[in-house]
C-alpha positions as CSV (number, residue, x, y, z in Angstrom):
1,X,89.1,100.7,86.3
2,X,88.0,97.1,86.5
3,X,85.2,97.6,84.1
4,X,87.6,99.1,81.6
5,X,89.1,95.8,80.8
6,X,85.6,94.3,80.2
7,X,84.7,97.3,77.9
8,X,88.0,96.9,76.0
9,X,86.8,93.4,75.1
10,X,83.7,95.0,73.7
11,X,84.8,94.9,70.1
12,X,85.9,91.3,70.1
13,X,82.6,90.1,71.5
14,X,79.3,89.4,69.7
15,X,77.2,92.5,69.5
16,X,73.5,92.0,68.8
17,X,72.3,94.7,66.3
18,X,68.6,94.6,65.8
19,X,68.8,97.8,63.7
20,X,71.3,99.4,61.4
21,X,71.7,102.2,63.9
22,X,70.0,103.0,67.2
23,X,70.3,105.2,70.3
24,X,73.2,104.4,72.6
25,X,71.2,105.4,75.7
26,X,69.7,108.3,77.6
27,X,71.6,108.4,80.9
28,X,74.2,110.8,79.6
29,X,72.5,112.3,76.6
30,X,71.5,110.1,73.8
31,X,73.8,109.8,70.9
32,X,73.0,108.0,67.7
33,X,75.9,105.5,67.1
34,X,76.1,102.6,64.7
35,X,76.4,99.1,66.1
36,X,76.1,99.4,69.8
37,X,73.1,98.4,71.9
38,X,73.4,95.1,73.8
39,X,76.4,93.2,75.1
40,X,76.7,89.5,74.5
41,X,79.4,87.7,76.5
42,X,79.8,84.0,77.3
43,X,76.4,83.4,75.6
44,X,74.6,85.9,77.9
45,X,73.1,89.0,76.6
46,X,72.4,92.1,78.7
47,X,72.0,95.9,78.2
48,X,75.1,98.0,78.4
49,X,75.6,99.9,81.6
50,X,76.2,103.6,81.5
51,X,79.9,103.5,82.1
52,X,80.3,100.8,79.4
53,X,78.5,103.0,76.9
54,X,80.7,105.9,77.8
55,X,83.9,103.9,77.5
56,X,82.8,102.3,74.3
57,X,82.1,105.7,72.7
58,X,85.6,106.9,73.7
59,X,87.2,103.7,72.4
60,X,85.2,104.1,69.2
61,X,86.5,107.7,68.7
62,X,90.1,106.5,69.3
63,X,89.7,103.7,66.8
64,X,88.5,106.3,64.3
65,X,91.6,108.4,64.9
66,X,93.9,105.5,64.5
67,X,92.2,104.3,61.4
68,X,92.8,107.7,59.8
69,X,96.6,107.4,60.3
70,X,97.2,105.7,56.9
71,X,95.6,108.7,55.1
72,X,97.8,111.1,57.1
73,X,100.9,109.3,56.0
74,X,99.8,109.1,52.4
75,X,99.1,112.8,52.4
76,X,102.7,113.3,53.5
77,X,104.0,111.0,50.8
78,X,105.0,108.3,53.2
79,X,104.2,104.6,52.8
80,X,103.4,102.7,56.0
81,X,105.3,99.7,54.6
82,X,108.3,101.6,53.2
83,X,109.1,104.4,55.6
84,X,112.2,106.4,54.8
85,X,114.1,107.7,57.8
86,X,114.0,111.2,56.6
87,X,110.3,111.3,56.2
88,X,109.4,109.2,59.3
89,X,109.7,111.7,62.2
90,X,107.4,114.5,61.1
91,X,104.3,112.5,60.1
92,X,104.6,110.1,63.1
93,X,104.9,113.0,65.6
94,X,102.1,114.9,64.0
95,X,99.8,111.9,63.9
96,X,100.6,110.9,67.4
97,X,99.8,114.4,68.7
98,X,96.5,114.5,66.9
99,X,95.5,111.1,68.1
100,X,96.3,111.8,71.7
101,X,94.6,115.2,71.6
102,X,91.4,113.7,70.2
103,X,91.5,110.8,72.6
104,X,92.0,113.1,75.5
105,X,89.2,115.5,74.5
106,X,86.9,112.5,73.9
107,X,87.8,111.0,77.3
108,X,87.1,114.3,79.1
109,X,83.8,114.8,77.3
110,X,82.7,111.2,78.1
111,X,83.8,111.6,81.7
112,X,81.7,114.7,82.1
113,X,78.7,113.0,80.6
114,X,79.2,109.9,82.7
115,X,79.5,111.6,86.0
116,X,76.7,114.0,85.2
117,X,74.3,111.0,84.6
118,X,75.5,109.0,87.6
119,X,73.0,108.1,90.4
120,X,72.9,110.1,93.6
121,X,71.3,109.5,96.9
122,X,68.7,112.2,97.6
123,X,67.5,110.9,100.9
124,X,67.9,113.3,103.9
125,X,67.3,110.6,106.5
126,X,69.1,111.1,109.7
127,X,70.9,108.2,111.5
128,X,71.1,109.5,115.0
129,X,71.3,106.6,117.4
130,X,72.2,104.2,114.6
131,X,75.5,102.2,114.4
132,X,77.2,101.4,111.1
133,X,80.3,99.3,110.3
134,X,82.1,99.8,107.0
135,X,85.0,97.6,106.0
136,X,87.8,99.1,103.9
137,X,86.9,102.6,105.1
138,X,90.4,104.1,105.2
139,X,90.2,105.3,101.6
140,X,88.0,105.6,98.5
141,X,84.4,104.6,98.5
142,X,84.5,103.4,102.1
143,X,86.0,106.6,103.4
144,X,83.3,108.8,101.6
145,X,80.5,106.5,102.7
146,X,81.8,106.8,106.3
147,X,81.9,110.6,106.0
148,X,78.3,110.7,104.7
149,X,76.9,108.4,107.4
150,X,78.7,110.3,110.2
151,X,77.3,113.5,108.8
152,X,73.8,112.0,109.3
153,X,74.6,111.4,113.0
154,X,75.5,107.7,112.9
155,X,78.0,106.0,115.1
156,X,80.4,104.8,112.5
157,X,83.1,102.1,112.9
158,X,85.8,102.0,110.4
159,X,86.9,98.4,110.0
160,X,90.3,98.5,108.4
161,X,93.6,96.7,108.0
162,X,95.7,99.8,108.3
163,X,94.5,101.3,111.5
164,X,97.0,104.2,111.5
165,X,95.7,105.4,108.2
166,X,92.1,104.8,109.2
167,X,92.6,106.9,112.4
168,X,93.7,109.8,110.3
169,X,90.5,109.4,108.2
170,X,88.5,109.2,111.4
171,X,90.0,112.4,112.7
172,X,89.3,114.1,109.5
173,X,85.6,113.0,109.5
174,X,85.2,114.1,113.1
175,X,86.6,117.5,112.3
176,X,84.4,117.9,109.2
177,X,81.1,116.5,110.7
178,X,81.5,117.3,114.4
179,X,80.4,113.8,115.1
180,X,82.7,112.3,117.8
181,X,81.3,108.8,117.3
182,X,83.7,107.7,114.6
183,X,85.8,104.8,115.7
184,X,88.5,102.6,114.2
185,X,88.8,98.9,114.7
186,X,91.3,96.5,113.1
187,X,90.2,93.8,110.6
188,X,91.9,92.1,107.7
189,X,89.1,90.4,105.7
190,X,91.6,88.1,104.0
191,X,92.4,86.5,107.3
192,X,89.5,84.6,109.0
193,X,91.2,84.7,112.4
194,X,91.3,88.5,112.2
195,X,87.6,88.6,111.1
196,X,86.6,86.5,114.1
197,X,88.6,88.6,116.5
198,X,87.0,91.8,115.1
199,X,83.5,90.3,115.2
200,X,83.8,89.1,118.8
201,X,85.1,92.5,119.7
202,X,82.0,94.2,118.2
203,X,79.7,91.7,119.9
204,X,81.2,92.6,123.3
205,X,81.3,96.4,122.8
206,X,78.2,97.2,120.7
207,X,74.6,96.9,121.8
208,X,73.3,97.6,118.3
209,X,74.2,97.3,114.7
210,X,71.9,98.8,112.1
211,X,74.1,99.0,109.0
212,X,76.9,96.6,107.8
213,X,78.7,97.6,104.6
214,X,81.0,95.0,103.2
215,X,83.2,97.2,101.1
216,X,86.8,96.1,101.5
217,X,88.3,94.5,98.4
218,X,91.2,93.9,96.1
219,X,91.4,93.6,92.3
220,X,93.2,90.3,92.4
221,X,96.5,89.1,91.0
222,X,97.9,87.8,87.7
223,X,99.1,84.6,89.4
224,X,97.5,82.5,92.1
225,X,98.2,83.7,95.6
226,X,97.0,82.0,98.8
227,X,96.5,83.3,102.3
228,X,98.1,81.7,105.3
229,X,94.8,79.8,105.7
230,X,95.0,78.4,102.2
231,X,92.4,80.6,100.6
232,X,92.8,82.3,97.2
233,X,93.6,85.9,98.1
234,X,90.9,87.7,96.1
235,X,88.2,85.3,97.2
236,X,89.3,85.6,100.8
237,X,89.4,89.4,100.9
238,X,86.3,90.0,98.8
239,X,84.0,87.1,99.7
240,X,85.0,84.7,102.4
241,X,85.9,87.4,105.0
242,X,82.7,89.2,104.5
243,X,80.7,86.0,104.4
244,X,82.1,85.1,107.8
245,X,81.8,88.6,109.3
246,X,78.2,88.9,108.3
247,X,77.3,85.5,109.7
248,X,79.0,86.3,113.0
249,X,77.1,89.6,113.3
250,X,73.7,88.3,112.2
251,X,72.2,87.9,115.6
252,X,73.2,91.5,116.5
253,X,71.7,92.8,113.2
254,X,68.5,90.9,113.9
255,X,68.3,92.3,117.4
256,X,68.7,95.8,116.0
257,X,66.1,95.5,113.2
258,X,65.3,97.2,111.0
259,X,68.8,96.9,109.8
260,X,70.7,96.5,106.5
261,X,73.6,94.6,105.0
262,X,75.2,96.2,101.9
263,X,77.6,94.1,99.8
264,X,79.8,96.1,97.4
265,X,80.3,94.1,94.2
266,X,81.1,94.9,90.6
267,X,79.8,94.5,87.1
268,X,82.9,92.5,86.5
269,X,80.9,89.5,87.9
270,X,79.8,89.1,84.2
271,X,83.4,88.0,83.5
272,X,82.8,84.8,85.5
273,X,80.9,82.4,83.3
274,X,81.4,79.3,85.5
275,X,81.5,79.0,89.3
276,X,83.0,75.7,90.6
277,X,81.8,75.6,94.2
278,X,84.0,72.5,94.7
279,X,87.2,74.4,93.8
280,X,86.7,78.1,94.8
281,X,90.4,78.4,95.5
282,X,91.7,77.1,92.2
283,X,93.4,74.1,93.8
284,X,92.6,71.8,90.9
285,X,91.6,74.3,88.1
286,X,94.0,76.4,86.1
287,X,94.2,79.9,87.6
288,X,92.6,82.2,84.9
289,X,94.3,85.5,85.8
290,X,93.2,88.5,87.7
291,X,90.0,89.5,85.9
292,X,88.2,86.2,85.9
293,X,89.2,85.5,89.5
294,X,88.1,89.0,90.5
295,X,84.9,88.3,88.6
296,X,84.4,85.1,90.6
297,X,84.7,86.9,93.9
298,X,82.3,89.6,92.8
299,X,79.8,87.0,91.5
300,X,80.1,85.4,94.9
301,X,79.1,88.7,96.6
302,X,75.9,88.8,94.6
303,X,75.1,85.1,95.2
304,X,75.8,85.5,98.9
305,X,73.4,88.4,98.9
306,X,70.7,86.4,97.1
307,X,70.9,83.4,99.6
308,X,71.3,85.7,102.6
309,X,68.1,87.6,101.7
310,X,66.2,84.3,101.6
311,X,67.5,83.3,105.1
312,X,66.6,86.7,106.5
313,X,63.0,86.8,105.4
314,X,60.8,88.1,108.2
315,X,63.7,89.2,110.4
316,X,63.6,92.9,109.5
317,X,67.1,92.6,108.1
318,X,67.5,93.4,104.4
319,X,70.5,92.9,102.1
320,X,71.4,94.1,98.7
321,X,74.5,94.2,96.5
322,X,75.7,97.3,94.6
323,X,78.1,98.1,91.7
324,X,79.4,101.6,92.4
325,X,80.7,102.2,88.9
326,X,84.1,103.2,87.6
327,X,85.6,105.2,90.5
328,X,88.9,107.0,90.7
329,X,90.4,105.7,94.0
330,X,94.0,105.0,95.1
331,X,93.6,101.4,93.8
332,X,94.2,102.8,90.3
333,X,97.8,103.5,91.2
334,X,98.5,100.8,93.8
335,X,97.3,97.9,91.8
336,X,95.8,98.9,88.5
337,X,99.0,99.7,86.6
338,X,100.4,96.2,87.5
339,X,97.6,94.3,85.8
340,X,96.2,96.6,83.1
341,X,97.9,98.5,80.3
342,X,99.1,101.9,81.7
343,X,97.2,103.9,79.0
344,X,94.0,102.1,79.8
345,X,94.3,103.0,83.5
346,X,94.9,106.7,82.5
347,X,91.8,106.6,80.2
348,X,89.7,105.2,83.0
349,X,91.1,107.6,85.5
350,X,90.1,110.6,83.3
351,X,86.5,109.3,82.8
352,X,85.9,107.9,86.3
353,X,83.7,109.1,89.1
354,X,85.4,110.8,92.1
355,X,85.2,109.0,95.4
356,X,82.3,111.0,96.7
357,X,80.2,110.3,93.7
358,X,81.3,106.6,93.7
359,X,80.0,106.3,97.2
360,X,76.5,107.5,96.4
361,X,75.0,104.1,95.3
362,X,76.4,102.6,98.5
363,X,74.9,105.4,100.7
364,X,71.7,105.0,98.9
365,X,71.3,101.3,99.9
366,X,72.4,102.1,103.4
367,X,69.9,104.9,104.1
368,X,67.3,105.5,101.5
369,X,63.6,105.1,102.3
370,X,63.0,103.8,98.8
371,X,64.7,100.4,99.7
372,X,63.3,100.0,103.2
373,X,61.7,96.7,102.2
374,X,63.8,95.7,99.3
375,X,66.1,92.7,99.7
376,X,68.2,90.4,97.5
377,X,68.6,92.8,94.6
378,X,71.5,94.1,92.5
379,X,71.8,97.9,92.1
380,X,73.7,100.2,89.8
381,X,73.6,104.0,90.0
382,X,70.9,103.9,92.7
383,X,68.6,101.8,90.6
384,X,67.9,98.1,90.5
385,X,69.8,96.6,87.5
386,X,70.1,93.3,85.7
387,X,72.8,90.8,86.8
388,X,74.2,87.8,85.0
389,X,72.2,84.5,84.7
390,X,74.6,82.9,87.2
391,X,74.1,85.7,89.7
392,X,70.3,84.9,89.7
393,X,70.7,81.2,90.2
394,X,69.3,80.3,93.7
395,X,70.6,76.7,93.5
396,X,74.1,78.0,92.8
397,X,73.7,80.5,95.6
398,X,72.9,77.7,98.1
399,X,75.9,75.6,96.9
400,X,78.2,78.6,97.3
401,X,76.9,79.2,100.8
402,X,77.5,75.5,101.8
403,X,81.0,75.6,100.3
404,X,81.8,78.9,102.0
405,X,80.6,77.6,105.4
406,X,83.1,74.7,105.2
407,X,86.0,76.8,103.9
408,X,85.8,79.4,106.6
409,X,84.8,76.9,109.2
410,X,81.8,78.9,110.2
411,X,80.5,76.6,112.9
412,X,83.7,76.1,114.8
């Protein structure tokens, strides 16, 4: 859903076209399309990701349909500029039906191709005797990740804000997997006091921690909202809470090595073209809206991963960040319609991965043998992928770490 907004900006951005026409890509079956290859945004150029190619194709087809409407009207003897009431209804209804039908078919086809080409975790590794924590595991990607890890024999702790909902999920996972070691603990990652209470509880109850998956997140808001602790809501939920939680549990992770930290981020980090580490909560800056602020929080996830990997060298603890793709979760209906055009949400919903498929890249980083010794990288569809120039800046990562330490009062 969140990538849809970026993709819809596709046509207003500068597209580098080295040839008159070229292949769109091979992930979901190569199609020869004119004018689409690399994406240039805020002066940074990168290859289009699979979901962006898919959404761009669908948008391209819809544009073609809409561009054909004038011809439809002319064929009916109707001028777009001088419509007569008696001639208005028929052509408009007919054209609308045709446009929606073609758009729907295109969306369905692109959705099938996108999901068919999406990455999947093929590892059969068992996790018996291992302990995993997943934040935001009461729904969506977190829920399906928990189900997978529990099925592999892990002791799984669902770290959630809504414990009643999470307990129902835990009961469901226990019933399906037969694994009785699926527990629920309360944490609200937007509240640093809640994060501390949760972390201290884990340190007192758990002897080991092998996998920490920082998954909880929100898309952000159209206007600036602060937590009771004075932190911008999206930054608090998506970055600060997980930054604090990971640091509080680092000693346990090190003692349990080999262990892993997986940070769920988003390709929306490309939408953040400047990170002011002196004003992460938009106290002095103009609040830019939900997408840039969400992008800032997701960029922070990647930079946190980058710096954390440097600090963990030689400890046996690895950390990587992952973009799960466009995934159809309940966030579509809870938040998406409030901040994105309703029709755009519907289109993304039709083409999106289901929750199980969306969880595959997260599971991959949590269990796969292929990444046993990989750390500090950014993954998409179970493969290492390019991130923005800002996301690869080690000096910026260090500044973000220092600013985050102060804002969450890490050493108190």
